[in-house]
Steps between C-alpha positions, in 0.01 A plus 500: 500500500824496692480504881764623741462470877589800709787408731520654845788725603681231699528285191601778267862400475403156379214573262347761272261721699289594203134428470302348224378651179150632550207282397212606721254783555406454864154613608434656166157514334381412154564768241219628283510383136727730297606693811869447413506499116883490499508175696660201327508131585838351408457129435747214460460167324455205740610172354324318782163671436551558127380856520611853578454604861534832682839551663537878540336831451621755244409839363409632152750762379366536150349280229819289460680530836433351845684571825551241769756390763820336373465222757180392328688402181856432616441122531432457124575735214313292242243744362267224378450385861319823586178677411336814638131564544343846521139608544465223762302507826412138588766254382246218498228673295525664158359854489543570131755774569807279534793525263764224516839576348828320448844655564779570253766646736573479873727785609613471862688789649876440446574589863234286660648340815304196616770404747497839676221741572308433179616831366384584148229234525333596171439344158333635190315244292452573132188349345497309174199704383328817614233525765179682426484780759142564604396787728430382855558134403860469379708812561866589537609595852589866559871520573632750754762765453851404601476728808169369637541339846136420589579533874179487704285475189183290493570187300358164394648162423327240283552144383401137511745417783407271789279660761636283782830320548515174304146550376370449149535779247172696471325505163373857545736798495570627853587854618605672819556863602835597646742790533864569415713539813834675549815300427628534857178357646508212248861414574433480874190285456676248276774431752817338366354459150440874492848580622668276245282529192271802500610763252328841504582563135363167372228419750173646619324367812131470582317420818142502623418417861130470426493211250847345538548520124854381543537292187384579153523301184862481381565721199166674540422871534503744788302802382475825692271798463672819387261790450219262412707290259614147585873470420715184502716544812638151536527138388456235768838348604557362851411504871536300820374141511152425644405869480551586870287782640682832470720391213509706178533369146773600258432609142728604216493881483380558143593869497867397525474294180320728256806525274556123510136424419562721198148594390463816289 
C-alpha cells in the first residue's frame, strides 16, 4: 500500500500536501459474520511469501464485476497477479462460504489522476468466472441514484485495514459507524489538501468524532442507510496521514459514476 506523508502548510511550495491512501479502520469493532455480504478482499501475489495476500477492499457489483479504488491496481495491470475473495470474515480461518476468483480484465477509470487529487479513483474488475450469489452471504451492493448525496446519513465502513498506525492487518473484518459531512466542512478540516484536491463532484467525506474512524480499507465500501436500505455511497480513497483527531476521510462518490460503472 502506498504511503504519502501529509506536509504542513509552510512546506507546501516544496512538496505535495496530500495524505496517504487509506489503510486503517481506527477504533472500529469486529463485524458480525456475513454482516457485509458485498465485502471483497482484493489480494495480490507476493513473490516473497509465495501466496496471495490482502491489499485492498472492494465491493461486489454483480456476479462477474467488482468495484475497487484505481490506486489499488495501478502499480500492476497483470490480471494473473490478483485474486478476489468473497464470503470472507476471518482471513486466517476458512468458514466454508469463501469463493476465490481470478480476474480477466482490470478497467481503471480513464481519467484517474494519481498525481493530483485522486479524482476518478475507481476500477472495475471483471472476473474470469461467475460468483455464486447467496442471500445474506455473498450479495451485490445496492447502488444509489445519480442524485443521491447521503449528506448527514448514518453510514458504516468495513474492511481488513490496520486498526492502528503501522500495526498488523487484522484477520477479522472490522467495521465502524460514521456520517457523511458537508463538502464545505470537509474542505476546511483537510487544510491545504482539501483546498487543492477535494472535489465536490467526485468526492464524499465522512467523519465520526466518537470513534475516530478516520481511515478505512482502501477500495472498500462506505454504505449508508436510505429508508432502511444500505446503499453504496462511496469507495475508500484518501485522507490525512496518521489519522489526526478531527480529520475526515475522503471517498469516491459512487453516485457520480453510475453511468461509468455501467450496470444495467
